[in-house]
C-alpha positions, 0 to 999 in steps of 0.5 A, a space after each residue: 507528500 504523496 501516498 498511493 494505497 492500493 488493493 493492486 499494483 502488479 498484474 500477471 505478465 505474459 512472459 513472467 509471473 508479474 508485470 507492471 500494472 496501471 496502479 504501479 505505473 501511477 505511483 511512478 507518475 505521481 513521482 513526476 515521471 523522472 527520466 530515470 526513475 528509482 523504485 525500491 521494493 520492500 517485501 518485509 510482509 512476505 518475509 523478504 523472499 528472494 523469488 519475489 524480489 527476482 520477479 519484481 526485477 523481471 517485471 521492470 526489465 526494459 522499462 528504464 526503472 532502476 529497481 532496488 530491494 530493501 531486505 531486513 532478513 537476515 539483516 538489512 541489505 543496505 548500510 543506511 535504510 533512511 539514506 537509501 529510501 531518501 534516494 528513491 522516487 517511489 517506495 513500493 511495499 508488497 503484501 503479506 503480514 502487516 503485523 510482521 511488517 510493522 514489528 520488523 520495521 520498528 525493530 530496524 527503524 524503518 518506520 522513522 525512515 519511511 516518515 522521513 522519505 514521505 516528508 522529503 517527497 518520495 512517493 510511498 505506495 503498496 498493496 494490501 499490507 503495503 496499504 494498511 501500514 500507512 494508516 492508523 490500522 485496518 483489517 488483517 489476516 496476519 493472525 489467521 483466517 479469521 480477520 482481526 483488527 490491527 491498530 498500530 499502523 504508522 499513522 502517516 494517514 489519520 484514517 483506518 483502511 480496508 483492502 480487498 473489500 470486494 473479494 474477501 467476505 470478512 473485510 466489509 463487516 469487520 471494518 464497519 464494526 471497527 468504525 462503529 465501535 470506535 476502534 478505528 476512525 473514519 476509514 477508506 477501503 478499496 476493492 481489488 484493482 483500486 488505489 487511494 491517492 493522498 496528497 499530504 493527509 488528504 484523499 484527493 482521488 481514487 483510481 482503478 485498473 479495471 471497470 466496475 470497482 470502487 473505493 469507499 468512505 466508512 464513518 460513524 454515523 450519529 446513531 453509532 452505526 457505520 455509514 458507507 459512501 461509495 467513491 467512484 474511481 478514475 479509470 487509469 489507462 494502460 501501462 506505458 
């Protein structure tokens, strides 16, 4: 059971808006690099926008990866969501509103389907909202520009989560406060370009697609204050 929770994934393409970056390639590697990989993109957090689904297909053109898209709006795009997810090697969840994502997933039973896929060995991954969703909760801009906590994640992973830790100034202090006051448990955070690799519920390593960035462990110290420990990531090679 593997999860890759990131603040990255796709990168700007040379001839298209998106290209497959090292973090996204690593999700396929975690699936064992099958000869004909199947990846399902889930864009719930952006409202299942058709242009984004088209860009995802363009990004994988010529790679040999069989891409499908799971939409929930205006209705689920597959007859049986759980059956579809169980047929994938990787499920990749895009960023956007994690609050909206969680509400729609629960309405359509996608929360249960994701757990079933994870337990069956499908690699779950994603960026931003697609990272927060697997955890107990974290910091989100789902409700407006002033960040707020979200605490009703799927909790496949028993930790809090922080994303965009180096690029959005509210992220670090809010995560520290939430851990300090007990709103969130022990938490892991990522700078942009960094991913957290979990085997089962254990963090086994951090990986990155660029130099000078890191992951972080944030826990409540004996005095009640948040204690942050830097985790140096393993730098991934270029996308194959």
